[in-house]
Structures are given as structure tokens and as C-alpha cells.
N, C-alpha and C positions, 0 to 999 in steps of 0.2 A: 620367914619370907612370905610376902603377900601373894595370894592366888592370882592367876592371870585370867583374862577374859577369854572364855571359850567361844561365846557368841552373844549377840544381843538381838533383841527383837521386840515384837508387840503381840500380845494376846488380844485378838479382836473378836467382836461379835456384831451381829446385825441387830439394830434396835427396832422396836415397833414403829410403824409409820405414823406420821402425824394425822393423816386422813385416810378414809376408805372411799374410793380406791386411793392407794398411795401415790402421791405426786413426787416423792423423793425417797431416797434410801439413806438412812442414818447408820453410821458405823462408829462404834466407840471401842476403846481398848486401853490397855495399860502396858507401858514399856517394861522390859526386864533385861537383866544381864545374867547369863549363866557363867559360872566361874569354873576354873580348872579343877577345883576340889569338889565339884558336884552341887554347889549351892545355886539357887535362883534368887537373885535380889530383885525385888519388884519396886517400881516407882511408887512412892506414897504421897507425892505432892500433886495428885490430880490424874486425869486421864486424857487421852487423845480422842478427838472426835472429828468426824467428817460428815458432810451432807452432800449427796449427789442428786441433782435434779433429774427426774425421769428414771431414777434408778431401777425400778421394777416395771418398767414400761413393757407393754405387750409387743412393741416394736423391737426386735433383736438389735437393730442398729443403735438404739438409744439406751439399751440395757447396760447397767454397770457390770463389769467383769472383775474377777479376782485380781487380774493384772492392773486394772484401774485403781483398785484399793491399795495394792502393793506400791504402785508408783506414787500415789498421793502420800502415803505414810513415809516412804523413803524421802520424799521432798521435805516433809515436816521435820525430819530429824537430820537434815543437812547431807543426805547421801546422794542427792540428785546432782551429779557432776555436771557442771556447765550452768547451773542456775544460781550458783553462789550460795553462801551460807544465809539461812533465814535470820532475821533480826533477833529473834528470841527462840533458841532451840528447845525442843521438847525435852531434851536431856535434863533440863533444870528441874523437872518433876522428880528426879531422884533425890534431890536435896541431900541430906546427910547420909542416906543409905550407901552411897558410893564411897564414903569415908572408910568403909570396911576393907576396901581394896584400893590400892594406889592406881588411879586411872585418870587420864585426861580426856577432854572432849574429843580431841583428835583421835585418840585410840578407840573411843566408842564409835566414831564415824567410820574408822578403818576396819573394825571387826566384822566378821561374817554376820549378816543380818537376816532374820527369818520373820515371817508373819505366820502366826498360829491362829487357825480358825477351824471350828469343827466342820466335818464334811457335810453334816446335815444342814448347817447354816449356809454353807457355800452352795449347796444344791438349790437353795431358794433364789440364787442369782440367775439360774438357768433352768426355768421350769420345763 
């Protein structure tokens, strides 16, 4: 019997800014699936990436928050209810990795979803 999906998510990090002072915040990461038998299957077909204008702004009203990042990633993988399914879902990055378990794109979208990012990196969002 094939293992089930325990949860899915994205391991993300904050990238170095393009300029100094930074005019944007770059975020990149890799999708994963945790299975019921304790394995973590990571996407091997690329990474996800986002760029937020004004991300590290001195103005708190313009600063990017963890919630902004989570909402954007959720939208990228088709979990943003009401926005419809994106034309090309990020789940395609898994390629053949998901052949190890029997899973559909619908099951991936319906599974519990988490964003993992180190506390040190997240502290950079709110100086």
C-alpha cells in the first residue's frame, strides 16, 4: 500500500537584495510533500520564487510580512480559493518524484499546507 500525504509545503528563504539599499524583497524556496511513513519528498524540477517591491522598506505600511509571503505562495500552488487555478501549477516541479506515491494534483491542493522559514530570516522582515 502506498503511503498517504501527511502535509505539503514550501521551505523558503529570503534572498540577498538586488541593490543597497534594497528596493525589493526576493523570496525563493522548494516545495515538499511529507508522507505518512515519515519521508519528505522534495521537488527536483525547480524552485518557486517571488519578488516584492518595497519589501524591506523603512515604512512599516509598505513592508512585506510573513502573511504576504504565505498568501503569495498559496496562490502559486492553487490554494487561493476564489482566484481559480493558475494556468501552470507549481506542483509540476515534482516531476517524477511523486510517482513514489499515488497522488493527484487535487489531493496536493487539499492537503494541509505549511510554509517553513527560519525565525532568523523572518526577523529580517520586521526590524
